[in-house]
C-alpha positions as CSV (number, residue, x, y, z in Angstrom):
1,M,-2.3,11.4,-14.1
2,A,-2.3,15.1,-13.3
3,D,0.7,16.7,-12.0
4,P,0.7,16.0,-8.3
5,R,1.7,19.6,-7.5
6,D,-1.8,20.6,-8.9
7,V,-3.7,18.4,-6.5
8,T,-5.1,20.0,-3.6
9,Q,-5.0,18.3,-0.2
10,R,-8.8,17.6,-0.3
11,E,-8.5,16.1,-3.9
12,A,-5.5,13.9,-2.6
13,Y,-7.7,12.6,0.2
14,I,-10.6,11.9,-2.1
15,I,-8.3,10.0,-4.6
16,A,-6.6,8.0,-1.7
17,Q,-10.0,7.2,-0.3
18,A,-11.3,5.9,-3.7
19,L,-8.2,3.7,-4.1
20,Y,-8.4,2.5,-0.5
21,E,-12.0,1.5,-0.9
22,F,-11.3,-0.2,-4.2
23,I,-8.6,-2.3,-2.5
24,R,-11.2,-3.1,0.3
25,A,-13.7,-4.3,-2.3
26,E,-11.2,-6.4,-4.2
27,Q,-9.9,-8.0,-1.0
28,S,-13.6,-8.9,0.0
29,K,-14.1,-10.9,-3.2
30,P,-13.5,-14.5,-3.7
31,S,-9.9,-15.2,-4.9
32,D,-11.0,-16.2,-8.5
33,L,-12.9,-12.9,-9.0
34,R,-10.3,-10.6,-7.7
35,R,-8.3,-8.2,-10.1
36,W,-4.9,-8.9,-8.6
37,S,-2.8,-6.8,-10.7
38,D,-5.2,-3.7,-10.3
39,E,-5.4,-4.2,-6.6
40,Q,-1.4,-4.4,-6.4
41,H,-1.1,-1.2,-8.5
42,A,-3.7,0.6,-6.5
43,I,-1.6,-0.2,-3.4
44,A,1.6,0.9,-5.0
45,I,-0.1,4.2,-6.2
46,L,-1.3,4.8,-2.7
47,H,2.2,4.5,-1.3
48,A,3.9,6.4,-4.0
49,R,1.5,9.4,-4.1
50,F,-0.7,9.3,-1.1
51,D,1.3,7.8,1.8
52,N,0.0,10.4,4.2
53,E,-3.6,10.1,3.2
54,L,-3.3,6.3,3.5
55,A,-2.0,6.5,7.1
56,T,-5.0,8.8,7.9
57,L,-7.4,6.2,6.3
58,V,-5.9,3.4,8.2
59,Q,-6.0,5.2,11.5
60,S,-9.6,6.1,11.0
61,D,-10.6,2.5,10.2
62,E,-8.6,1.4,13.4
63,A,-10.3,4.1,15.6
64,A,-13.8,2.9,14.3
65,G,-13.0,-0.7,15.2
66,R,-12.9,-1.6,11.5
67,E,-10.2,-3.8,10.0
68,P,-8.3,-1.9,7.3
69,P,-7.6,-3.6,3.9
70,D,-4.1,-5.1,3.6
71,C,-2.2,-2.2,1.9
72,A,1.3,-3.6,2.5
73,R,3.7,-2.7,-0.2
74,T,4.2,-5.7,-2.6
75,A,4.8,-4.2,-5.9
76,S,5.9,-1.0,-7.6
77,I,4.1,0.9,-10.3
78,G,4.9,-0.8,-13.6
79,G,6.7,-3.5,-11.9
């Protein structure tokens, strides 16, 4: 991944949004079709690199009356 210092705020938001929507899509699938490892790593990346953007995305969903995906920390990157 590119050096986080080279990522603009707008780019960080777009990357976070893509991860967030990937998580939402995975969590909407039947259990046997979910890519559990990818989902957990996407959550870990959100928390490690895009925590502020994650908070904004969750707040936006809640303000719109939409249920945010479960992005609770359960794994670390590579672990």
